[in-house]
N, C-alpha and C positions, 0 to 999 in steps of 0.2 A: 184132501181130507185126511185127517189122522186116523190110524187104526186104534182100536181099544187098547192094544198093547202100548202104542206110542203115547196115548193119553195117560195111561197108568204110569209110564216111565216119567213123563213130565210132571205129573202130580207128585210122584215120589221125590223127584229132584227139588221141587218147590218146598215140600215138607222138610227135606234135609237142609236146604238153605235156611229156612225159617228156624230150624232147630239150632243151627250153628250161630245164628244171630242172637237168639235168646240165651244160649249157653255162654255167649261172650258178654252177656249182661246188657244187651240192647233190647229194651222193651219196645222201642219204637222203630218202625221201618225208616221213618224220616231221619232220625238221628244216625242210624247205621249208614243209610245212603249218603248223607252229608259227609260223615267221617271217612267213608271209603271212596268218595268221589264218583259215585254212580248216580245218575239222575233219579230222583225220588220215584217218579211214575214208572220208570223202567224197572227199578228194583222191585217195586210192588208187583209188577207183572211176573217177575221171576218167581216170587214166592207163591203166586197163584197157579203156577204151572204153565205159563206161556213159554213157547219155544225160546231157548237161551242158546247163544253161541258158545262155543268152547272157550273163546277168548274172554267173554264176559264171566263165565263160570270160573275161569282161571283167576281173574281179577278178584273175585269174591274169596276164593280159596287162599290166595296169597295174603289177603288182609287177615284171614283167620289162621294163617300158617298151617294150612291143611293141604295135604297132597291129594291128587285125584284118586289114588288108591284108598286113602283114608276116607275120602268123601263117599266113595261108592261101597265101602265096607259095611255101612250101616244103613238100614232102611230099604235095601234092594234085595230081591230074591235072586238066588243063583239060577242061571239059565242052564239047561241041559243040552 
């Protein structure tokens, strides 16, 4: 079972992934999934905050030409 903090992190990741897709001009999850070579249903789960592997996140970020550092620089609070 996920903690509230883990759920919050996964939701933030999903929102950030959705934001990258929309900023790239993809209004449709389906179109982005097709163009990036990610199964449509799996990609939809990523945007809703389902647990994502680092390799899957990396594939999405490579498509957008965004580094992990850039990805986590927006939409995530700093931990102390």
